[in-house]
C-alpha angles and dihedrals in degrees: 000000000000097000101088137044127194111218094198131283123271138198125246095231127090095245113070151356124222128212126206110233130200138154112279116236119236110277120242120243115277120232109271091231091068114104121251090242092055091048091052093048093047091048090052090048090052091051091049091046094064105131097020104113135195123239092273094044096260119139122247111266130205088245091057091046090050090052091050090047090058091051089047091054091055091046098052104034124083129183112280109271092006133112124271087225090086137092107265094177138033124339104291122244130198118263114251127195094237097047117113112265136198132164089263100041088100087076090074092059135078109286119222126186093004118155118233108242110200095196111059094179090056090049092052091048094050092049090049091051092050092049088060093051124099116260114265093218133020137233095244092055091048092051090049090055092048091052089055092047090050089058091047089053089065094043100268098114146020126229120221116190120181144149146101124336089229129357118226137202096225096054098043115123138135094255092055092052091045096050095050090046090050094052091050089051090050091050090047092051091052092049093045098047096032097044100030091229133121109253122214109211118211123171127208085226143116095035112023096119109112120077130191118244131204093218135028092229138032137193114251116181090337094310123110111230136167109274117260106251102178137293093281089060109032142336125268095226111118098247131104091236093053094044095049107104111254117195092202087071087072088063091047089050091051090054093052091046090054090054092046092052091049089054093047094047091050093050096043095049106022099074100272090108093051106141090217090067096060096129091051089061094064113119125211093265091058089062092050102048140067088230088058091056089054089051090052089053089054091046090052090055090052088050089054090051091050092050089051091051091049090051092056093047103263111151103234091178091071122110090260089071102028102048139035139200112251125180136189133224140172141170109278093225104134100062099184087061093046093048093049091053095047113115139180115243109238091215103048104018090231127133120250130185098234096192092086142353090248131018130190139201121222136231090263096050106036096091115133094239093045128113094232094060090046091056096045095049092065103047119080099226122113106272126215120205121195114213133185131188086280090074112094123206096248091050092051092049091050091049091051091050089055099042097037109020092159091051092232113184112240094025098101131042116189109210109200120209113167113119120257102277096042090046093056090054102039110029095068090061092054094046093048091050093054091045091051092053095040094240118171110226136148111227117210133167128241098193096173109059096058092051104057116130136171121234126219088255090060101254121136108225145158128223115232091218091056090051090049092048092053091050090049091051090049092054092042093056094049091047091052093049095040093239132131121267093212106192148298140262123212140173105234144144140204089233119101093244128164101218105114123055126239131357126121087313088061094216113188132195088262090057096054096089094052096080109359104147107144119132091212128352129014118270135207112248124229096271093049091047093051090046090053090051090053091052093049091046088054091052092050091050091051091053090052092048092243125147115263121261112269112272091350121151125253114294123261 
């Protein structure tokens, strides 16, 4: 059976991955019409594929690799001058839950948002190199996240997702990762203590490089160039060489992701997340703002609780208080990268996308006949699906039957991005449809993507009040329907940027140019992020009938 490939089994611990090895069978003769370069690449792939076995245990042959190469050509090549948002292969068909699946079956579907790689041999070589790399995350970690999401689905948890709009190679450093991680921990503390609810922390980190684009090309200083699609695809410098998609950047992205995950694991388990060190987490902006003083009041209350627990004999030096679970997620946009990092769990025999604990598909790529949905339906990670007011109830139900046919709690997170007014009118229809069919989903709000505007000076920005209004609408709808508002998802950074208007920092249009450093969309800075967490915590407390936080602002 040629439909499925095992990319090796892996352990569920942090330490190692293990490959299954066996003697490779002699390769059949390749068609004489194949170029010498293709023969060499395929031969190298065969050598690198030693130990990667098919579903029946047979080794990969050159004939099978040649067949996959043909499918790859269809999947990554668009008509000259045309959009990548077209069908480059056979007539697309909708994904169905009972259709055969393999990590590369997405190549038979309509491809959206796919870069045009001019050098197929280089693409094949980069994918082969990634298939030999260790997984970035492990099946046991992924299952742990899904268990938490399952509890949140029934109201026993709250999901906080945050991080950069797009990671970059040039700006990567330990301090940048640490500061964003610290702000997310501060937000989670506020939500946990203020709302009396367990908070699941997921960072848009260690993989959030690729970004969707409306057009394949853009005008830069009067010159038409390929659109910048993220550092794992091409460079943002305004030259044709830099803008040409380079598959080796996927390997460079993998290496940076590995470092990012090492940093996050060290900080989350090495004492940096110790709840007793709350005051040491305060960033400079906390000292400068009124919102920071409110945070210190909350931290003092936690300190009082810790002293009480110590007094009655609770060991606050245990891992419960000194470490935290932290997960990563990104949009699974660049499918050659995702496929190459797919592995088979040695314990369960199931496929996992080992590029992140959770992956999501966007509004532009969630269509039922699209390659991205086809890939995501087969891996066993939690899957996020972004929906706007364009998503109709029947479409959502069909999508859920494909991605989660067994209706497993914690499998699907619906990320709602509509804008406040459209959300109030459209979201209730989607919620009622899932209730009627008994579908298990976790509803969370993305209050930033539906509120992006462009100023007269040319800056893309978001108004804090519009973000707050969409969050308020999200909670209002769930309160009216008696359902669980399960979390929120924001683009934010630990840097003191001036990219979003308003908030306690009172950023104006004139301030935008002072510290506008995003590679893509505008992000909330640390003070705005903490303020948003306070507002949401107030709303959670109100739902529970608890007294408001002392001197806290009005709830979201």
